[in-house]
Structures are given as C-alpha cells and as structure tokens.
C-alpha positions in Angstrom: -156.0 129.9 138.9 -153.3 128.0 137.1 -154.2 129.9 134.0 -154.0 133.2 135.6 -150.5 132.4 137.4 -149.2 131.2 134.0 -150.5 134.6 132.3 -149.0 136.7 135.2 -145.6 134.9 134.6 -145.8 135.3 130.9 -146.4 139.7 131.6 -143.9 139.3 134.1 -141.2 138.2 131.4 -142.4 140.7 129.5 -142.1 143.4 132.0 -138.5 142.4 133.5 -136.4 144.9 131.7 -138.8 147.8 132.3 -140.1 146.9 135.9 -136.7 145.7 137.6 -135.2 148.5 139.2 -138.4 150.6 139.3 -140.8 148.3 140.4 -139.4 145.2 141.7 -142.0 144.2 144.1 -144.9 144.2 141.1 -142.3 142.0 139.1 -141.8 139.3 142.1 -145.4 139.2 142.6 -145.9 138.3 138.5 -143.2 136.0 138.1 -140.4 134.4 140.7 -138.1 133.0 138.3 -134.7 132.5 139.8 -133.3 135.2 137.3 -135.9 137.6 138.7 -135.7 136.8 142.1 -131.8 137.7 141.7 -132.7 141.1 140.2 -135.0 142.1 142.7 -133.6 140.6 146.0 -131.1 143.5 146.8 -133.8 146.2 146.6 -136.3 144.8 148.4 -136.4 144.2 152.7 -135.8 140.7 153.9 -139.2 140.2 155.1 -140.8 141.6 151.5 -138.6 139.3 149.9 -139.2 135.9 151.8 -142.8 136.8 152.0 -143.8 137.5 148.7 -141.5 135.3 146.7 -142.5 132.6 149.0 -146.1 133.0 148.4 -145.4 133.4 144.4 -143.1 130.3 144.2 -145.8 128.2 146.4 -148.8 129.5 144.8 -149.2 126.5 142.2 -147.4 124.0 144.0 -150.7 122.7 145.5 -152.8 123.2 142.7 -150.5 120.6 140.5 -150.4 118.3 143.7 -154.4 118.8 143.7 -154.8 117.5 140.4 -152.2 114.7 140.4 -154.1 113.7 143.7 -157.7 113.8 142.0 -156.9 112.3 138.9 -153.7 109.9 139.6 -151.7 108.1 137.0 -154.6 109.3 134.2 -153.5 113.0 134.7 -150.1 111.8 134.1 -150.8 109.8 131.1 -152.7 112.6 129.9 -149.5 115.0 130.0 -147.4 112.8 128.6 -149.6 112.6 125.5 -149.9 116.2 125.3 -146.8 116.3 123.2 -144.0 114.2 122.3 -141.6 116.7 123.9 -143.4 117.1 126.8 -143.9 113.3 127.3 -140.3 112.4 127.1 -139.9 115.4 129.8 -142.3 114.1 132.1 -140.8 110.2 131.8 -137.6 111.7 132.7 -139.2 113.3 136.1 -141.6 110.0 136.7 -138.1 107.9 136.8 -136.6 110.3 138.9 -139.5 110.8 141.2 -139.9 106.8 141.7 -136.4 106.9 143.3 -135.9 110.4 145.1 -139.5 111.6 145.8 -138.7 113.6 148.7 -135.6 115.4 147.6 -137.2 116.1 144.3 -140.0 118.1 145.9 -137.7 119.9 148.2 -135.0 120.8 145.5 -137.1 121.4 142.3 -140.6 121.3 142.9 -142.1 122.3 139.5 -145.2 121.5 137.9 -144.3 117.9 137.1 -142.8 117.0 140.2 -145.7 118.6 142.3 -148.3 116.6 139.9 -146.3 113.2 140.5 -146.6 113.9 144.5 -150.1 114.0 144.1 -150.8 110.9 142.0 -148.2 109.0 144.2 -150.5 109.5 147.3 -147.2 111.4 149.2 -149.4 112.5 152.4 -149.9 116.0 152.2 -148.0 117.4 155.7 -145.1 115.4 154.0 -145.6 117.5 150.6 -146.0 120.9 152.0 -143.5 120.0 154.6 -140.4 119.3 151.8 -142.1 121.9 149.2 -141.9 125.2 151.9 -139.0 124.1 153.5 -136.8 123.8 149.8 -138.5 127.0 148.7 -136.9 128.7 152.1 -133.4 127.4 151.6 -133.8 128.3 147.8 -134.4 132.0 148.9 -131.9 132.3 151.4 -129.4 131.0 148.6 -130.5 133.7 146.4 -130.3 136.0 148.9 -126.5 135.3 149.5 -126.1 135.3 145.7 -127.7 139.0 145.7 -125.1 140.0 148.6 -122.3 138.7 146.5 -122.7 140.3 143.3 -124.6 143.4 144.2 -122.4 145.3 142.0 -123.5 143.2 138.8 -126.7 143.3 139.5 -126.6 146.8 139.6 -124.8 147.3 136.4 -127.5 145.2 134.8 -130.3 147.2 136.4 -128.7 150.7 135.1 -128.6 148.9 131.6 -131.8 147.8 131.7 -132.9 151.9 132.6 -130.5 153.2 130.1 -132.2 151.1 127.1 -135.7 150.9 128.7 -137.9 151.2 125.6 -136.0 149.0 123.1 -135.4 146.2 125.8 -139.2 146.2 126.4 -140.1 146.1 122.6 -137.8 143.4 122.5 -139.0 141.6 125.8 -142.7 141.6 124.5 -141.5 140.2 121.0 -139.5 137.3 122.5 -142.3 136.6 124.7 -144.7 136.7 121.8 -142.5 134.4 119.7 -142.1 131.8 122.8 -145.9 131.6 123.4 -146.5 131.2 119.4 -143.6 128.7 118.9 -145.3 126.6 122.1 -148.7 126.9 120.8 -147.5 126.0 117.3 -146.1 122.6 118.4 -149.0 122.4 120.8 -147.1 122.6 124.1 -148.1 126.0 125.5 -149.0 126.0 129.2 -152.5 128.2 128.7 -153.5 125.7 126.0 -152.7 122.8 128.0 -154.7 124.0 131.1 -157.4 125.1 128.7 -157.7 121.5 127.1 -157.8 120.1 130.4 -160.7 122.2 131.9 -162.5 120.8 128.9 -161.6 117.4 129.9 
C-alpha cells in the first residue's frame, strides 16, 4: 500500500499543471501536498475537500506507525543506514520527537514522525487523536489561505491552462529527473519500500 501511495504521489506531481484546473478531485486523490491543496481548495465544496484531502493525507500515516510498532528501533536504525542524507534527517527528527512527541504528530505527521510514534510505543488512540486533529487544522488553514488568495490562485490555474502541453512535458521530465536522482543516491521512496519488503 505504501508503494502505491508513493507512486500515486509521483503521478500527481507530474499531472499537477495538467489536472489542477480540470480534474481537481482526481489530482487531490493522487497527491495531497500543500501546494496541490491550495490549488484545488476553491474548486471543491467544503465537504468534498475535507473528506478527500483528509483521507489522502492520513492514508500512509497508520502504515508507518505500524512499521514502527512492529519493528521498533530496528526499523529506525535500518532507515538511518539506508542513506547518509536520510540518516542525518532521521536523527534530527528522532531528537525532536524525544522532546515533543504529541506536538510533532499534531503539526507534522510525516513518514518519520509516524515511524517514531509507533517505535516509541505511543498509544494508538493518542496517535490517531493527535494526527486527525492536526490534519483537520491543517486543512482548515489551507481553506482560509485559498479564500484569501483566490485571485492569485486563479491566475496560476489560468497560466496552467494556457501552457498546458509544455508544462506537462516539463513536469513529467522534472519528476523523472527527481526519481532518477534519488535512485542514484539510493534514497528514492519506492526503492526503499521494495528493499524493506525483501528484508
């Protein structure tokens, strides 16, 4: 499931300039990065936005929490050793998590934070309460940003529509380059997950 979500996010990145104005809901289902949330929020009714964006943002978090819970510190050490740049980033998150576990799950429930939450033995109810509450607050703030900056967002969407084909080609090339670059460094997410599955 994690590999499917990562692959969907890559596809969403590549299709952002093509789908942001025409297929905002489908784009949101693929990828719920902040920039995409801002681009699509004014095109979707509140219920659709909160439900779909919330589910997409929360989809991977329980999976990484479970990895941490099942494999504990061994999982954290494995990810640290996966690459030197990943390792440094993980150790920074680890130190921060030791001091402020619940606030981090509330504010920034990324891959590593969810992994640490599981590995640290954080109660399941506490993890979900902080994670869901933080996600709702994040979506509320993005909704307000969308309202405040509607005209600039519409200008960006018009730009995407006017230059759809060249932007699509550029986006696909950029995503392909990022995947290739990360893979060359040994740090792309799909390779990491496939490697994990083999171990």
